[in-house]
C-alpha angles and dihedrals in degrees: 000000000000101000114100102175104108094196091054090049091052091049094051102035091107094042109069092174093055091044091055092050093047088050089053089053091053092049091051091052090055095049117141115272093247090069113105105261092217091055091048092052091047091052092050091049092049093050092046091054090050091049092051092047092049092051090055096044121102119238090258091053089050090053096249096115128187093322094072092053093047093046093051093043088053092048089052092062114090107224102182095130147018098252121090110229110195127171117193132181124210128191117221140182122214116179107303095344131084127198146138137257124205124203119199107199130193113189124185104186096186094045092041091229128144128184121186125189113187122196138179121187089351090303117126110235097172140003120174143139123231117205126203089026115186116195124226102046099077144102092276104031115222096354096123092044090050092047091051090046090053094080092047091047091053093051095045094043090239088126113089128215105223104179145295126279146129135281116192089340095308119117112241143173110234112225129182127209123191127178108046099086139007093282138031129273125217115198129196107213119199111253093224108031098028089222118135114264103177140016120208123182120221130194120237090273091057096252121133111273094206099260127111129160133178111235111229095170138007123178145116118250140179123275091249091055090052091064097210112188106202096161100054115139116278111260098181138344135180147111134291116216131188136186114351089012090282118153111265136201110240145149111248126201138180126210130186104247118245096256091052097046104054087192099136110196095359116116120262111240136179117272092191135008143168147152127259122244123239090279092054096253126140139178122196122194133195135169111237090200092065132075133305092024094052092059094039092052091050089056092042092058088058098041110024109020091260099307122137122201121214137190118219121199137175133192119196123240108262088019093282092157147313133244138176142182140165135238140173133227140181129195129237127163090358094301136106117249137179137203120034122340090233087061106027116188135182113262109274120224116266131212116223120190123209094177116138089233105075091196093062113117124198 
């Protein structure tokens, strides 16, 4: 090696072609004195032009092809653990205000665990762990499966490099992954770092499916880093029933009601969620010592004698129906209670109907 500039070495350590050309430049500059100076200058100029052109060239133009992009995209994914750690940002509009919502997701496929931390303006709006998680029937169908499949698809070359382009002014390689979920995932990979910048879901025909999220973080971490809380106190449990009062499969979610939140223009997000079992039963857990409950309880002691009001909703699998109800809770000794504080009782199971006939009683 004839190059001695450490900064140049660091810059070119991942570009062997550029390193070779730069090395040739250095050799030319150290040519014996008997070499014609004009020829030496011409050689330096020629090599410099080649170096500049090679820096600007795309991987395809340098002969590297799709493999280089896929290899570097794979190397950019931290794989130090079994749990997918994905942080997405969504833009939203609410009335006259605009803002963004970030969702930090920890997904343990083998353990069927899902933790979601939702934030807006660095304020935690929800942080809960869902146990027995089953992918597919969710707000963004197949996204987590596709995201987890992304790493495998890069390694197996099942990911496809579509073309180059821009996303919000940043140059990207557009990749497509198919096979992890029910749809297809298009990923914008940063032109310099090769880390994913944006996820876009596509329908089977390849058309946009109406979902796009900026990727703030994408890695795989250990179970301990994920911080799953599977033994949090029970917030609410019960059964979802459909037509004829038969148990129904559904996704159930809990929201802090508006008067409890005090969030103003901030988006309303779930503070607990889960899926029913085959017999329609569900159990949702949440830690009252964590945000956003800690802050909501502090306000509740001043406004409502410590009571928090919640909205419970369920949507049937396959959109068989929708149902909702409300309930109240207060906290004592780190647990959720209902009824009067003078006679605290454990939360009793509720029955939530998603039957199309609202007058049905079970």
